[in-house]
C-alpha positions as CSV (number, residue, x, y, z in Angstrom):
1,X,201.0,59.5,141.7
2,X,204.7,59.5,142.2
3,X,207.1,57.3,144.2
4,X,209.4,54.3,143.7
5,X,209.2,52.9,140.2
6,X,207.8,49.4,139.8
7,X,209.9,46.5,138.5
8,X,208.8,46.9,134.9
9,X,209.9,50.5,134.8
10,X,213.1,49.8,136.7
11,X,214.0,47.3,134.0
12,X,213.4,49.7,131.1
13,X,216.3,50.7,129.0
14,X,215.5,54.4,128.6
15,X,218.5,56.6,129.0
16,X,218.4,59.5,131.4
17,X,218.5,62.8,129.5
18,X,218.0,66.4,130.3
19,X,216.5,69.5,128.7
20,X,216.3,73.1,129.7
21,X,213.8,75.9,129.5
22,X,213.5,79.5,130.6
23,X,214.6,83.1,129.8
24,X,216.9,85.8,131.2
25,X,215.3,85.8,134.6
26,X,214.5,82.1,135.1
27,X,216.4,78.9,134.5
28,X,214.7,75.5,134.7
29,X,216.3,72.2,134.0
30,X,214.6,68.8,133.7
31,X,215.9,65.3,133.9
32,X,214.1,62.2,132.5
33,X,215.2,59.3,134.7
34,X,215.9,55.8,133.3
35,X,212.4,54.8,134.3
36,X,211.0,57.6,132.1
37,X,209.9,59.9,134.9
38,X,210.6,63.6,134.2
39,X,211.7,65.7,137.1
40,X,212.4,69.4,137.6
41,X,215.9,69.3,138.9
42,X,216.8,73.0,138.8
43,X,214.8,76.2,139.2
44,X,216.8,79.3,139.8
45,X,218.1,82.6,138.5
46,X,220.5,82.1,135.6
47,X,224.0,81.8,136.9
48,X,222.9,80.6,140.4
49,X,224.3,77.1,140.6
50,X,222.6,76.5,144.0
51,X,219.4,75.6,142.1
52,X,220.5,72.0,141.2
53,X,218.7,69.2,143.1
54,X,219.0,66.0,141.2
55,X,218.9,63.7,144.2
56,X,215.9,65.2,145.9
57,X,214.0,66.2,142.7
58,X,210.4,65.0,142.4
59,X,208.4,63.9,139.4
60,X,206.5,66.7,137.7
61,X,203.0,65.4,138.6
62,X,201.6,63.9,141.7
63,X,198.1,62.5,141.7
64,X,195.9,60.0,143.6
65,X,193.1,58.0,142.0
66,X,190.6,55.4,143.4
67,X,191.7,51.9,142.8
68,X,195.3,52.8,142.2
69,X,196.6,53.7,145.6
70,X,198.0,57.1,146.7
71,X,201.0,58.7,145.3
72,X,203.9,60.4,147.1
73,X,202.3,63.3,148.8
74,X,204.1,64.4,151.9
75,X,202.5,63.1,155.1
76,X,200.3,60.7,153.0
77,X,203.3,58.9,151.7
78,X,202.5,55.2,150.9
79,X,205.3,54.2,148.6
80,X,203.1,53.1,145.8
81,X,204.3,53.0,142.2
82,X,201.5,54.4,140.1
83,X,202.9,57.8,139.7
84,X,206.1,56.7,138.1
85,X,204.1,55.1,135.4
86,X,203.5,58.7,134.1
87,X,206.5,58.7,131.9
88,X,207.8,61.3,129.6
89,X,206.4,61.1,126.1
90,X,207.2,64.6,124.6
91,X,207.8,68.2,125.4
92,X,207.4,71.4,123.4
93,X,208.1,75.1,123.9
94,X,206.7,78.3,122.5
95,X,207.0,82.1,123.0
96,X,203.9,84.3,122.6
97,X,202.7,87.7,123.9
98,X,205.6,88.1,126.3
99,X,205.4,84.6,127.8
100,X,207.6,81.6,127.5
101,X,205.7,78.3,127.6
102,X,206.7,74.7,128.1
103,X,204.4,71.7,127.9
104,X,205.6,68.3,129.1
105,X,203.5,65.4,128.0
106,X,203.4,62.3,130.3
107,X,201.5,59.0,129.8
108,X,200.6,55.9,131.7
109,X,200.1,53.0,129.2
110,X,198.3,50.8,131.8
111,X,195.4,53.2,132.4
112,X,195.7,55.3,129.3
113,X,195.9,58.5,131.4
114,X,197.8,61.3,129.8
115,X,199.0,64.3,131.8
116,X,200.2,67.6,130.4
117,X,202.3,69.7,132.7
118,X,201.8,73.2,131.4
119,X,204.5,75.6,132.6
120,X,204.7,79.3,131.7
121,X,206.6,82.4,132.7
122,X,206.4,86.1,131.8
123,X,209.6,87.0,130.0
124,X,211.9,88.8,132.3
125,X,210.2,87.8,135.6
126,X,211.6,85.1,137.9
127,X,208.1,83.5,138.2
128,X,207.0,80.0,137.2
129,X,203.3,79.3,136.7
130,X,202.2,75.7,136.4
131,X,199.0,73.8,136.0
132,X,198.3,70.2,134.9
133,X,195.8,69.0,132.3
134,X,194.6,65.4,132.5
135,X,193.1,63.4,129.7
136,X,191.7,59.9,129.9
137,X,192.9,58.2,126.8
138,X,192.0,54.8,128.2
139,X,189.0,52.6,127.9
140,X,187.7,52.8,131.5
141,X,186.7,55.7,133.7
142,X,189.2,57.0,136.2
143,X,188.3,58.7,139.5
144,X,190.9,61.3,140.5
145,X,191.1,62.4,144.1
146,X,193.9,64.9,143.9
147,X,196.4,66.2,141.4
148,X,199.2,68.7,142.0
149,X,199.4,72.0,140.2
150,X,203.1,72.5,141.0
151,X,205.6,70.1,142.6
152,X,209.1,71.1,143.4
153,X,211.8,69.3,145.4
154,X,215.5,70.1,146.0
155,X,215.0,73.2,148.1
156,X,217.4,73.7,151.0
157,X,217.0,71.6,154.1
158,X,214.3,72.6,156.6
159,X,217.1,73.6,159.1
160,X,218.1,76.4,156.8
161,X,214.6,77.8,156.1
162,X,212.0,80.0,157.7
163,X,208.4,79.6,156.5
164,X,206.0,82.5,156.2
165,X,202.2,82.3,156.3
166,X,199.4,84.8,156.6
167,X,196.4,84.4,158.8
168,X,193.3,86.0,157.1
169,X,190.3,86.5,159.3
170,X,187.3,88.8,159.0
171,X,188.4,92.2,160.3
172,X,192.0,90.9,160.7
173,X,193.3,90.2,157.2
174,X,196.9,89.6,156.0
175,X,198.5,88.8,159.4
176,X,201.8,87.3,158.4
177,X,203.9,85.3,160.8
178,X,207.1,83.3,160.4
179,X,208.8,80.3,162.1
180,X,211.7,78.0,161.4
181,X,210.4,75.2,159.0
182,X,212.1,72.7,161.3
183,X,209.6,73.5,164.0
184,X,206.9,71.8,161.9
185,X,209.0,69.2,160.0
186,X,210.7,67.0,162.6
187,X,214.2,65.8,162.0
188,X,214.0,62.0,162.2
189,X,217.7,61.4,161.3
190,X,217.3,59.9,157.8
191,X,220.9,58.6,158.1
192,X,219.5,56.0,160.4
193,X,216.0,55.5,159.1
194,X,215.4,54.0,155.7
195,X,212.6,56.4,154.7
196,X,212.2,60.1,154.5
197,X,210.2,61.8,157.2
198,X,206.4,61.8,156.8
199,X,206.2,65.1,158.9
200,X,205.1,68.0,156.8
201,X,203.6,71.4,157.2
202,X,200.3,71.5,155.3
203,X,197.9,74.5,155.0
204,X,194.5,74.3,153.4
205,X,191.6,76.6,152.4
206,X,188.1,75.9,153.5
207,X,184.6,76.4,152.2
208,X,183.4,78.9,149.6
209,X,185.5,81.7,151.1
210,X,188.9,80.7,149.6
211,X,190.9,83.0,151.8
212,X,189.1,82.4,155.1
213,X,191.6,81.4,157.7
214,X,194.8,81.9,155.7
215,X,195.8,83.5,152.4
216,X,196.2,81.0,149.6
217,X,199.9,81.7,149.5
218,X,203.1,81.4,151.5
219,X,206.9,81.9,151.4
220,X,210.2,80.5,152.3
221,X,213.4,82.4,153.1
222,X,216.9,81.0,153.4
223,X,218.4,82.1,156.7
224,X,222.0,82.5,155.5
225,X,221.8,81.9,151.7
226,X,220.2,85.1,150.4
227,X,217.2,83.3,148.6
228,X,213.5,83.5,148.9
229,X,210.5,81.7,147.3
230,X,206.9,83.0,147.4
231,X,203.9,81.3,146.0
232,X,200.2,81.5,145.5
233,X,197.5,78.9,144.6
234,X,195.1,80.5,142.2
235,X,192.0,78.7,143.3
236,X,188.6,80.4,143.8
237,X,187.6,77.5,146.0
238,X,189.7,74.9,147.9
239,X,193.5,74.7,148.0
240,X,196.3,73.0,149.8
241,X,200.1,73.5,150.0
242,X,202.6,71.3,151.7
243,X,206.2,71.6,152.8
244,X,208.2,68.6,153.9
245,X,211.6,66.9,153.8
246,X,212.9,64.5,151.2
247,X,216.5,63.4,150.6
248,X,217.9,66.0,153.0
249,X,216.1,68.8,151.1
250,X,212.7,70.5,151.2
251,X,209.8,69.9,148.8
252,X,206.9,72.2,148.0
253,X,203.6,70.8,146.7
254,X,200.8,73.2,145.6
255,X,197.3,71.8,145.0
256,X,193.8,73.0,144.3
257,X,191.1,71.1,146.2
258,X,191.6,67.5,147.2
259,X,189.4,64.7,148.3
260,X,190.9,64.4,151.8
261,X,190.5,68.1,152.6
262,X,187.7,69.4,150.5
263,X,185.6,66.4,149.4
264,X,186.8,67.0,145.8
265,X,187.0,64.2,143.3
266,X,186.1,63.9,139.6
267,X,185.4,61.0,137.3
268,X,187.1,61.1,133.9
269,X,185.3,59.1,131.4
270,X,187.3,58.0,128.3
271,X,188.1,61.1,126.3
272,X,187.3,63.6,129.1
273,X,189.7,66.2,130.4
274,X,190.3,68.1,133.6
275,X,192.7,71.0,134.2
276,X,194.0,72.0,137.7
277,X,193.9,75.5,139.1
278,X,197.2,77.3,138.3
279,X,199.9,77.9,140.9
280,X,202.8,80.3,140.8
281,X,206.2,80.4,142.4
282,X,208.4,83.5,142.5
283,X,212.1,83.6,143.2
284,X,214.1,86.4,144.8
285,X,217.2,87.2,146.8
286,X,214.9,88.2,149.7
287,X,211.3,88.1,150.6
288,X,210.6,91.7,149.4
289,X,212.0,90.8,146.0
290,X,210.0,87.6,145.7
291,X,206.8,89.3,146.7
292,X,207.6,92.1,144.2
293,X,208.0,89.5,141.4
294,X,204.6,88.1,142.4
295,X,203.2,91.7,142.1
296,X,204.5,92.0,138.6
297,X,203.2,88.6,137.7
298,X,199.7,89.4,139.1
299,X,199.6,92.4,136.8
300,X,200.7,90.2,133.9
301,X,197.9,87.6,134.3
302,X,195.0,89.9,135.1
303,X,192.3,91.1,132.7
304,X,193.3,94.4,131.0
305,X,191.2,97.3,132.1
306,X,191.6,101.1,132.0
307,X,190.9,101.2,135.8
308,X,194.3,99.7,136.5
309,X,196.1,102.8,135.4
310,X,193.4,105.5,135.9
311,X,192.8,104.7,139.6
312,X,189.8,106.9,140.2
313,X,188.9,107.9,143.8
314,X,185.9,106.0,145.0
315,X,183.5,107.2,147.7
316,X,181.4,104.4,149.3
317,X,178.6,105.3,151.7
318,X,178.8,102.2,153.9
319,X,181.7,102.1,156.3
320,X,181.1,103.9,159.5
321,X,178.6,106.1,157.6
322,X,175.2,104.9,156.3
323,X,175.9,101.2,157.2
324,X,173.4,99.8,154.7
325,X,170.7,102.4,155.3
326,X,170.7,104.7,152.2
327,X,167.9,107.0,151.4
328,X,167.5,110.0,149.1
329,X,167.6,112.4,152.0
330,X,170.8,110.9,153.4
331,X,172.6,110.4,150.1
332,X,172.2,113.8,148.4
333,X,174.3,115.8,150.9
334,X,176.9,113.0,150.9
335,X,177.1,113.1,147.1
336,X,177.8,116.8,147.1
337,X,180.4,116.5,149.9
338,X,182.1,113.6,148.1
339,X,182.3,115.5,144.9
340,X,183.7,118.5,146.7
341,X,186.4,116.3,148.3
342,X,187.5,115.1,144.8
343,X,185.8,111.7,144.5
344,X,185.3,110.4,141.0
345,X,183.0,107.4,141.7
346,X,180.2,107.3,144.2
347,X,179.0,103.8,145.2
348,X,175.7,103.3,147.0
349,X,176.3,100.3,149.2
350,X,173.9,97.7,150.6
351,X,170.2,98.5,151.4
352,X,169.2,100.4,148.2
353,X,166.8,97.5,147.3
354,X,165.4,97.2,150.9
355,X,161.6,97.9,150.9
356,X,160.7,95.4,153.6
357,X,160.3,96.5,157.2
358,X,161.3,93.0,158.3
359,X,164.8,93.5,156.9
360,X,166.5,92.7,153.7
361,X,169.0,90.0,154.6
362,X,166.8,87.0,153.7
363,X,164.7,88.7,151.0
364,X,167.4,89.8,148.5
365,X,167.6,88.5,145.0
366,X,165.4,90.6,142.8
367,X,167.6,93.6,143.0
368,X,165.0,96.3,142.4
369,X,165.2,99.7,144.0
370,X,163.1,100.5,147.0
371,X,160.3,103.1,146.4
372,X,160.2,103.7,150.2
373,X,163.8,104.7,150.4
374,X,163.8,106.8,147.2
375,X,160.3,108.5,147.0
376,X,161.0,111.4,144.7
377,X,162.2,110.3,141.3
378,X,163.3,107.0,142.6
379,X,166.8,105.7,142.7
380,X,167.4,107.0,139.2
381,X,167.1,110.6,140.5
382,X,170.0,109.8,142.9
383,X,172.1,108.2,140.2
384,X,171.5,111.3,138.1
385,X,172.6,113.6,140.9
386,X,175.9,111.6,141.1
387,X,176.4,112.1,137.4
388,X,175.5,115.8,137.7
389,X,178.3,116.2,140.2
390,X,180.8,114.7,137.8
391,X,181.0,111.3,139.3
392,X,180.3,107.8,138.0
393,X,177.5,106.1,140.0
394,X,178.0,102.7,141.5
395,X,175.8,100.1,143.4
396,X,176.5,97.2,145.8
397,X,175.3,93.8,144.7
398,X,175.5,90.3,146.2
399,X,174.8,88.4,143.0
400,X,175.2,84.8,144.1
401,X,172.7,84.8,147.0
402,X,168.9,84.7,147.0
403,X,167.0,85.1,150.3
404,X,164.6,82.5,151.4
405,X,161.8,85.1,151.4
406,X,162.7,86.4,147.9
407,X,160.3,85.7,145.0
408,X,163.3,84.7,143.0
409,X,163.7,81.6,145.3
410,X,160.5,80.2,143.8
411,X,160.9,81.5,140.3
412,X,164.1,79.7,139.5
413,X,164.3,75.9,139.2
414,X,165.7,74.0,142.2
415,X,168.7,72.9,140.1
416,X,169.8,76.6,139.8
417,X,170.8,76.5,143.5
418,X,173.4,74.7,145.6
419,X,172.1,71.4,146.8
420,X,173.1,68.2,148.6
421,X,171.3,64.9,148.2
422,X,168.6,66.7,146.2
423,X,168.0,69.2,149.0
424,X,168.5,72.9,148.3
425,X,171.0,74.3,150.8
426,X,170.1,77.2,153.1
427,X,172.8,79.2,154.8
428,X,171.9,82.1,157.2
429,X,168.5,82.5,155.6
430,X,169.8,82.4,152.0
431,X,170.2,80.1,149.1
432,X,173.2,80.2,146.8
433,X,173.0,80.2,143.0
434,X,175.0,77.7,141.0
435,X,176.3,79.7,138.1
436,X,176.8,76.5,136.1
437,X,173.0,76.4,135.6
438,X,171.7,78.5,132.6
439,X,168.7,79.8,134.6
440,X,171.0,81.1,137.4
441,X,173.3,82.8,134.9
442,X,170.4,84.2,132.9
443,X,168.9,85.7,136.1
444,X,172.2,87.5,136.9
445,X,172.8,88.6,133.3
446,X,169.4,90.2,133.3
447,X,170.1,91.9,136.6
448,X,173.5,93.3,135.6
449,X,172.4,94.3,132.1
450,X,169.6,96.3,133.7
451,X,171.8,98.0,136.3
452,X,174.9,98.6,134.1
453,X,173.0,99.1,130.8
454,X,169.6,100.6,131.4
455,X,170.5,102.4,134.6
456,X,173.9,103.5,133.5
457,X,175.7,102.3,136.6
458,X,179.5,102.2,136.0
459,X,180.7,100.6,139.2
460,X,179.6,97.4,140.9
461,X,180.7,96.3,144.3
462,X,180.1,92.5,144.3
463,X,179.9,91.1,147.8
464,X,179.6,87.6,149.1
465,X,178.7,87.2,152.8
466,X,177.9,83.5,153.4
467,X,180.1,80.4,153.5
468,X,179.0,77.1,152.1
469,X,181.2,74.2,153.1
470,X,182.1,71.9,151.5
471,X,180.1,72.8,148.4
472,X,177.3,71.6,146.2
473,X,176.5,68.2,144.6
474,X,174.4,68.8,141.6
475,X,173.5,66.0,139.1
476,X,176.8,65.0,137.5
477,X,178.9,66.1,140.5
478,X,180.8,63.2,142.0
479,X,181.6,65.2,145.2
480,X,180.5,68.6,146.7
481,X,184.1,70.0,146.5
482,X,184.0,69.5,142.8
483,X,180.7,71.2,142.5
484,X,182.1,74.2,144.5
485,X,185.1,74.5,142.2
486,X,182.8,74.2,139.2
487,X,180.6,77.0,140.4
488,X,183.5,79.3,141.4
489,X,185.0,78.9,138.0
490,X,181.6,79.5,136.3
491,X,181.2,82.6,138.4
492,X,184.5,84.0,137.1
493,X,183.5,83.1,133.6
494,X,180.2,84.9,134.1
495,X,182.0,88.0,135.4
496,X,184.3,88.0,132.5
497,X,181.4,87.9,130.1
498,X,179.8,90.8,132.0
499,X,182.9,92.8,131.5
500,X,183.0,91.8,127.8
501,X,179.5,93.3,127.4
502,X,180.2,96.3,129.5
503,X,183.9,97.1,129.0
504,X,183.8,100.4,130.9
505,X,182.3,98.8,134.0
506,X,184.5,98.7,137.1
507,X,184.1,95.8,139.5
508,X,185.1,95.6,143.1
509,X,185.5,92.1,144.6
510,X,184.4,91.8,148.2
511,X,183.5,88.9,150.5
512,X,183.0,90.4,153.9
513,X,186.2,92.3,153.2
514,X,189.1,90.1,152.2
515,X,187.6,86.5,152.4
516,X,187.8,86.0,148.7
517,X,191.2,87.5,148.1
518,X,192.5,84.8,145.8
519,X,194.6,85.0,142.6
520,X,191.9,83.7,140.3
521,X,189.4,86.3,141.3
522,X,192.0,89.1,141.4
523,X,192.8,88.3,137.8
524,X,189.3,89.3,136.7
525,X,188.1,92.0,139.1
526,X,189.5,95.5,139.0
527,X,189.5,96.2,142.8
528,X,189.7,94.1,145.9
529,X,188.2,95.0,149.2
530,X,191.0,94.5,151.9
531,X,188.8,94.5,155.0
532,X,185.6,95.4,156.8
533,X,187.7,96.8,159.7
534,X,185.9,99.7,161.3
535,X,188.5,100.8,163.8
536,X,190.9,103.2,162.2
537,X,193.6,102.3,164.8
538,X,193.4,98.6,163.7
539,X,193.4,99.1,160.0
540,X,197.1,100.0,159.4
541,X,198.6,96.5,159.7
542,X,196.0,95.3,157.1
543,X,196.7,98.2,154.8
544,X,200.5,97.8,155.1
545,X,200.4,94.0,154.4
546,X,197.7,94.1,151.7
547,X,200.2,94.4,148.8
548,X,201.6,91.0,149.7
549,X,198.4,89.5,148.1
550,X,197.0,92.3,145.8
551,X,198.8,94.9,143.7
552,X,198.5,98.3,145.4
553,X,196.4,99.8,142.7
554,X,193.8,97.1,143.2
555,X,193.7,97.0,147.0
556,X,190.8,99.1,148.3
557,X,191.6,100.6,151.7
558,X,188.9,102.4,153.6
559,X,189.5,106.0,154.7
560,X,186.5,107.1,156.8
561,X,187.1,110.4,158.5
562,X,184.3,111.6,160.8
563,X,183.2,115.0,162.0
564,X,183.9,114.1,165.6
565,X,187.5,113.1,164.8
566,X,190.2,115.6,165.7
567,X,192.6,116.7,162.9
568,X,195.2,114.1,163.8
569,X,192.8,111.2,163.6
570,X,191.4,112.5,160.3
571,X,194.8,112.7,158.7
572,X,195.6,109.2,160.2
573,X,192.6,107.5,158.6
574,X,193.3,109.2,155.3
575,X,197.0,108.7,155.3
576,X,196.7,105.0,155.7
577,X,195.0,104.6,152.3
578,X,197.3,106.7,150.2
579,X,199.5,103.8,149.0
580,X,196.5,101.6,148.2
581,X,193.3,102.3,146.4
582,X,191.7,105.0,148.5
583,X,188.1,104.3,149.4
584,X,186.5,107.3,151.0
585,X,183.6,107.2,153.4
586,X,182.5,109.1,156.4
587,X,180.0,111.9,157.1
588,X,181.9,114.5,155.1
589,X,178.7,116.5,154.8
590,X,178.7,117.2,158.5
591,X,182.3,118.3,158.8
592,X,183.4,121.9,159.4
593,X,185.2,123.5,156.4
594,X,188.7,123.2,157.7
595,X,188.3,119.4,158.2
596,X,186.8,119.0,154.7
597,X,189.9,120.8,153.5
598,X,192.0,118.1,155.2
599,X,190.1,115.4,153.2
600,X,190.5,117.3,149.9
601,X,194.2,117.8,150.6
602,X,194.7,114.1,151.1
603,X,192.8,113.2,147.9
604,X,194.8,115.7,146.0
605,X,198.0,114.1,147.2
606,X,196.7,110.7,146.1
607,X,195.9,112.0,142.7
608,X,199.3,113.4,142.3
609,X,201.1,110.1,143.0
610,X,198.6,107.5,141.6
611,X,200.4,107.3,138.3
612,X,203.4,105.9,140.1
613,X,201.3,103.4,142.2
614,X,200.2,101.5,139.1
615,X,203.8,100.6,138.3
616,X,205.4,100.4,141.7
617,X,206.5,97.3,143.6
618,X,206.0,97.0,147.4
619,X,208.7,96.6,150.1
620,X,208.6,96.5,153.8
621,X,211.6,98.3,155.4
622,X,210.6,97.2,158.9
623,X,209.5,93.7,157.9
624,X,206.0,92.5,157.3
625,X,203.7,94.2,159.8
626,X,202.6,92.6,163.0
627,X,199.1,93.1,164.3
628,X,200.2,94.9,167.4
629,X,203.3,96.6,166.1
630,X,203.8,100.2,167.4
631,X,205.6,101.3,164.2
632,X,204.7,100.0,160.7
633,X,206.0,100.9,157.3
634,X,205.0,100.1,153.7
635,X,207.1,101.3,150.8
636,X,206.5,101.4,147.0
637,X,209.5,101.6,144.6
638,X,209.0,102.9,141.1
639,X,210.7,101.3,138.1
640,X,214.4,102.1,138.0
641,X,214.2,103.1,141.7
642,X,213.9,106.7,140.6
643,X,211.4,107.4,143.4
644,X,210.1,105.6,146.5
645,X,207.1,106.3,148.7
646,X,206.8,105.3,152.3
647,X,203.8,105.2,154.5
648,X,204.9,105.2,158.1
649,X,202.5,104.7,161.0
650,X,203.2,105.2,164.7
651,X,200.8,103.7,167.2
652,X,203.1,103.9,170.2
653,X,206.8,103.6,171.1
654,X,209.5,106.3,170.8
655,X,208.7,109.4,168.8
656,X,211.6,108.9,166.4
657,X,212.7,105.9,164.4
658,X,215.5,105.2,161.9
659,X,214.2,103.2,158.9
660,X,216.6,101.4,156.6
661,X,215.8,101.7,152.8
662,X,218.6,99.3,151.6
663,X,217.9,99.5,147.9
664,X,218.4,103.2,147.9
665,X,221.4,103.3,150.2
666,X,224.3,105.4,149.0
667,X,222.2,107.7,146.9
668,X,221.9,111.4,147.4
669,X,218.1,111.8,148.0
670,X,215.7,114.3,149.4
671,X,212.8,113.4,151.7
672,X,209.5,115.2,151.1
673,X,206.6,114.7,153.5
674,X,203.5,114.7,151.3
675,X,200.9,114.0,154.0
676,X,199.8,115.5,156.4
677,X,200.3,119.1,155.4
678,X,200.5,120.4,159.0
679,X,204.1,121.4,160.0
680,X,203.9,119.7,163.4
681,X,202.8,116.3,162.1
682,X,206.4,115.0,161.9
683,X,209.3,115.0,159.5
684,X,211.8,112.8,157.7
685,X,215.5,113.2,157.0
686,X,217.6,111.1,154.6
687,X,221.2,110.6,155.7
688,X,222.4,108.7,152.6
689,X,221.9,105.2,154.1
690,X,218.5,105.4,155.8
691,X,215.6,107.5,156.8
692,X,215.1,109.1,160.3
693,X,211.4,109.6,160.8
694,X,209.9,111.7,163.6
695,X,206.2,111.3,164.5
696,X,205.6,113.3,167.7
697,X,202.0,112.3,168.4
698,X,200.1,109.0,168.4
699,X,198.3,107.9,166.3
700,X,200.4,109.5,163.6
701,X,201.1,108.8,160.0
702,X,203.4,110.2,157.3
703,X,203.5,109.7,153.6
704,X,207.1,110.3,152.5
705,X,208.5,110.6,149.0
706,X,212.2,109.8,148.4
707,X,213.7,111.0,145.2
708,X,216.6,112.9,143.7
709,X,214.5,115.7,142.3
710,X,212.0,117.9,144.2
711,X,208.4,116.6,144.1
712,X,206.7,118.1,141.1
713,X,203.1,117.0,142.0
714,X,200.1,119.2,141.6
715,X,200.6,120.6,145.1
716,X,203.7,122.4,146.3
717,X,205.5,120.7,149.2
718,X,208.7,121.6,150.9
719,X,211.1,119.3,152.7
720,X,210.5,119.2,156.4
721,X,213.1,118.1,158.9
722,X,212.1,116.2,162.1
723,X,210.7,118.6,164.7
724,X,212.5,119.0,168.0
725,X,211.0,116.9,170.8
726,X,209.5,120.0,172.6
727,X,207.4,120.7,169.6
728,X,205.4,117.6,170.1
729,X,201.8,117.9,171.3
730,X,199.5,115.3,172.7
731,X,197.2,113.6,170.3
732,X,193.4,113.4,170.5
733,X,191.4,110.4,171.6
734,X,189.6,108.7,168.7
735,X,185.9,108.2,168.9
736,X,185.2,104.4,169.0
737,X,183.6,103.1,165.8
738,X,180.3,101.3,166.0
739,X,180.5,97.5,165.8
740,X,178.7,95.9,162.9
């Protein structure tokens, strides 16, 4: 609720005053206007005077409530005054555990509503995190329809900015695209018109897959000014962000779910509270720097876990391999081959519980192993074999769903499931548990404690393959969007409690690949599935762009070499995963020895560099990858820029390309090709300003290390120069992958 102040507040005698907050990497200045409304008037790097924005600054909090009109909210602008009644009452700062914190307290005496804008920033990072806590200190209930997590005005005018978004679809995740902001925010010539434009660019999430359609993030870059802003909304359910024009500047509004877009609203009785989902905004001189700051921030907010630095190699039997049809006979040779290749975890994917000839999709929920699939010694004998080969066993689980044919559907009370108007919801032959209900949570606790405790499973791949839109309306829920957010937050609370009880357990988050790739879930899970993409030629743009949303050591990238692939395609599918979290699959047990050696070689390379991956920040020397780009490149820079790694893919175009690496320009460096090991795969030469890369065949990939010292990994590598054109040989033709 923001906008023009009403007469009573305009007549107040409060003096405008300012206060500042921040640290060595972030400078924030706030002004309290004469009407008492606090505004963020500057957010910038210290010493950057371009951050001031007094005229176009916005109040700290925007909200809408039934019976009180709408607030200032981009295209829904109505000019009402309720928001400006949220006046500054106090503010306080603190420093703790490497974070600087500021809480600004606002109050509306007419309704009794108190809002706390809770701002925080990791010391040394140019990142602002914000959320808003509401408390009804009045005498009557208040129904809230939307409330901002972060509201910032005073950015450069739309004419000077490009906006970046990422489409995120099943099998086609992380597809970034850019356009001038002015293309979406029309110039209505505010010198003539009395009001600011109502035109705005708004992006929203949908349903129970929070990153279905688009990633819950975005970015702005200043075309000529050398600044960038990147943000994420940390919602495990609905979200919305807006960009629009105000007072010749650009505003950014970040929200969780809203009534208009997600059927979300809540009733605050006297004394009750509600806290928004957090949102984060990173600053940088360019887009790579801003996304790098977000990467460091994501590491700062996530749950500590040994996996984030150990980065063990995971083999998963699903992709282009068993495809949900595991049996003892099929698994045992795969287990041996995976161990020989250097895998450290072996995850049995979907199907291990399937004992029904009619199929398992609509019968899941009990999560007991199939005697038919594991006749000799049961599943436990297979898990023991994994341990005997020196690997940690893992299992796939889809915890939130219960098939309509499952006995669990009748055993649990109806209130333990998603419902609308008292009717249990069914989606694709499945019901969804509501983790706010104690019976639902007890069922999953019993399941996981049996698997991780009694069975000794150390890895869980938690999948989620249905979409419920707009949510659930259990007793006490005012709207289904509020029920969905409540469940999603309860799910993360349940998962945190699981990890408290089983601290060595490693959890991979998956929702048909990357459909639940949100900041809230990434802060709890150890790994994130980046895609279900089965075509090795289509995976590189996903792998190259994944570090925009997930730190590289968390981003699980499939590497599924097959016996029928030629050597070039095997090194291609392996090489694309080496700067992420390599997820091996493929029928390794059917490969000839020399191709198994190619797999082992790539795994050894990964193990030799993974200590750097956990600390490195991403950059994109060719820009963010396009879905059909012929050349793609992903770089990782280590702290102090002592070393950089580049994955370079060629799917077409000329055989040689010069790649700028601007942050290393002017340094005497050597270029080592770490993968592939074959001498005719290509080469790289550093000329002091950039890297000339030669990849003679398509598809072709190189992993390159740039550093001042020779590579001292566990394997010996020599620097290779680019081969002459006549050394090129034609590539093989990949075998098409089976469609799911």
